[in-house]
C-alpha positions in Angstrom: 87.8 15.9 33.8 86.3 17.9 36.6 89.1 16.1 39.0 91.7 17.6 36.6 90.3 21.0 36.7 90.3 21.0 40.5 94.0 19.4 40.7 95.4 22.0 38.1 97.2 25.1 39.8 95.3 27.9 40.6 95.7 30.9 38.4 95.8 34.3 40.1 95.3 37.6 38.5 97.4 40.1 40.2 96.9 43.7 39.3 100.0 45.7 39.1 99.7 49.0 40.7 102.2 51.9 39.5 104.8 52.8 42.1 104.5 56.2 43.1 107.7 58.2 42.6 109.1 60.0 45.4 110.7 62.3 43.1 107.1 64.1 42.6 107.6 67.8 43.4 104.4 67.9 45.3 105.6 64.9 47.5 108.6 66.6 48.3 107.1 69.8 49.2 104.7 67.7 51.5 107.7 66.0 53.3 109.6 69.1 53.6 106.6 70.5 55.2 106.1 67.5 57.6 109.6 67.2 58.4 111.0 70.9 58.7 108.7 72.8 61.1 108.5 76.6 60.7 111.0 78.2 63.1 109.5 80.4 65.9 109.5 84.1 64.8 111.5 86.1 67.2 110.4 89.2 68.7 112.0 92.3 67.0 113.6 94.6 69.7 111.6 98.2 70.3 112.9 100.6 67.7 111.8 104.2 67.4 108.7 104.3 65.6 106.1 106.9 65.2 103.0 106.6 63.2 104.4 103.7 61.0 107.6 105.4 59.9 111.0 103.9 60.8 112.0 106.7 63.0 110.4 108.9 65.6 109.2 112.3 64.1 110.3 115.7 65.3 107.3 116.3 67.7 107.9 113.0 69.5 111.8 113.7 69.6 111.3 117.1 71.4 108.3 116.1 73.8 110.7 112.9 74.9 113.7 115.1 75.2 111.7 117.7 77.4 110.7 115.0 79.9 114.2 114.4 81.0 114.2 117.8 82.3 111.6 116.8 85.0 114.0 114.6 87.0 116.7 116.8 86.8 114.6 120.0 88.0 113.3 118.0 90.8 116.7 116.9 92.0 118.8 120.2 91.7 118.9 120.6 95.3 121.7 117.7 95.5 124.0 120.0 93.2 124.3 122.3 95.8 127.9 121.4 96.8 129.1 121.0 93.2 127.9 124.3 92.0 129.4 126.1 94.7 132.6 124.6 94.0 133.1 124.5 90.3 132.2 127.7 88.4 131.8 126.3 84.9 129.1 123.9 86.3 127.3 127.3 87.2 127.7 128.4 83.6 126.1 125.2 82.2 123.2 125.4 84.6 122.7 129.2 84.3 120.2 129.0 81.3 117.8 126.7 83.2 117.8 128.8 86.3 114.5 130.6 85.1 112.9 127.1 84.4 114.0 125.8 87.8 112.5 128.7 89.7 109.1 128.2 88.3 109.2 124.5 88.9 110.3 124.7 92.6 107.9 127.8 93.0 105.1 125.6 94.3 105.8 122.8 96.6 103.5 120.4 94.7 104.5 121.3 91.1 106.7 118.0 91.2 103.8 115.9 92.3 101.4 117.6 89.8 104.1 116.9 86.8 104.2 113.4 87.7 100.5 113.0 87.6 100.4 114.8 84.3 103.2 112.7 82.8 101.9 109.5 84.0 98.2 109.7 83.1 98.1 112.1 80.2 101.2 110.8 78.4 102.2 107.3 79.5 98.7 105.8 79.5 97.4 107.6 76.7 97.9 105.5 73.4 97.4 108.4 71.1 101.1 109.3 71.7 103.6 106.9 70.3 105.4 104.1 72.3 108.5 106.3 71.7 107.2 109.2 73.6 105.7 106.9 76.4 108.7 105.0 77.1 111.1 108.1 77.5 108.4 109.7 79.5 108.0 106.5 81.9 111.8 106.5 82.2 112.0 109.7 83.3 109.4 109.4 85.7 111.1 106.0 87.1 114.4 108.1 87.5 112.4 110.9 89.4 110.9 108.1 91.8 114.4 106.8 92.7 115.2 110.2 94.1 113.2 109.3 97.0 116.0 107.0 98.4 118.6 109.8 98.7 116.0 112.0 100.1 115.3 109.7 102.9 118.8 109.0 103.7 119.5 112.7 103.8 116.6 113.5 106.2 117.5 110.4 108.7 121.1 111.2 108.6 122.0 114.8 108.5 125.4 115.6 110.1 126.8 119.0 110.8 130.5 118.3 110.3 132.9 115.7 110.4 133.2 112.4 108.1 129.4 112.1 108.0 129.2 115.6 106.2 131.8 114.3 103.8 129.9 111.3 103.0 126.6 113.4 102.4 128.4 115.7 100.2 129.8 112.8 98.2 126.4 111.2 97.8 124.7 114.4 97.0 127.3 115.4 94.4 127.1 111.7 92.9 123.3 112.0 92.6 123.4 115.5 90.9 126.2 114.2 88.4 123.9 111.2 87.6 120.9 113.3 86.9 122.9 115.6 84.9 124.4 112.6 82.8 120.9 111.3 82.4 119.8 114.8 81.3 122.2 115.1 78.7 122.3 111.6 77.5 118.4 111.2 77.3 117.8 114.7 75.8 120.4 114.3 73.1 119.4 110.8 72.2 115.8 111.7 71.9 116.8 114.8 69.6 118.8 112.3 67.5 115.7 109.9 67.2 117.7 107.2 69.2 116.3 105.3 72.1 118.1 106.3 75.3 118.2 103.1 77.7 119.2 103.8 81.3 120.5 101.0 83.3 118.2 99.3 85.4 115.5 101.9 84.9 114.8 101.1 81.3 113.6 97.6 82.1 111.2 99.2 84.6 110.0 101.7 82.1 109.4 98.7 79.6 107.1 96.7 82.2 105.1 99.8 82.5 104.6 100.8 78.8 102.1 98.4 77.1 
């Protein structure tokens, strides 16, 4: 009897576990999170903002527009050939003559304005980034005037092809400054962001 019990087939009790359905919404959410990582957020391009608004307010626009007069006043001497040859250009610059005379009345006015704009405006976070960017762009534009100034001092012909080359260089610099003044100031007054070639990238690196 005992032997029969030993030889009888062993009986196993198998507990059945319910299969977990993959259709459960919580599991789908879990698998989606595991398989689909969140895309990296792209940096939004710099837009004109002031004090949390979507566009620069009127004082920011006005300050930014005025800053572009600084490199133009500092490089007005490059327009001596253009202004003497074209009378309409003289009429365009005539309203700015009093301000230009005040700017040129003291030899260190340009340097003092540079220090004021850089340390009082660009490095001052109380101003919006819109103002600081445009101010820095005007400063970089003025710094670039060192190159034609050095070239003119080292190479100052009295006549001949050399004089024609200097006249062309001075006229090009003056017209470029005039275009930057019109483009920069008008864009700022409209609340837009003027980005000058090459200069804008240098200004972006300086404005934190």
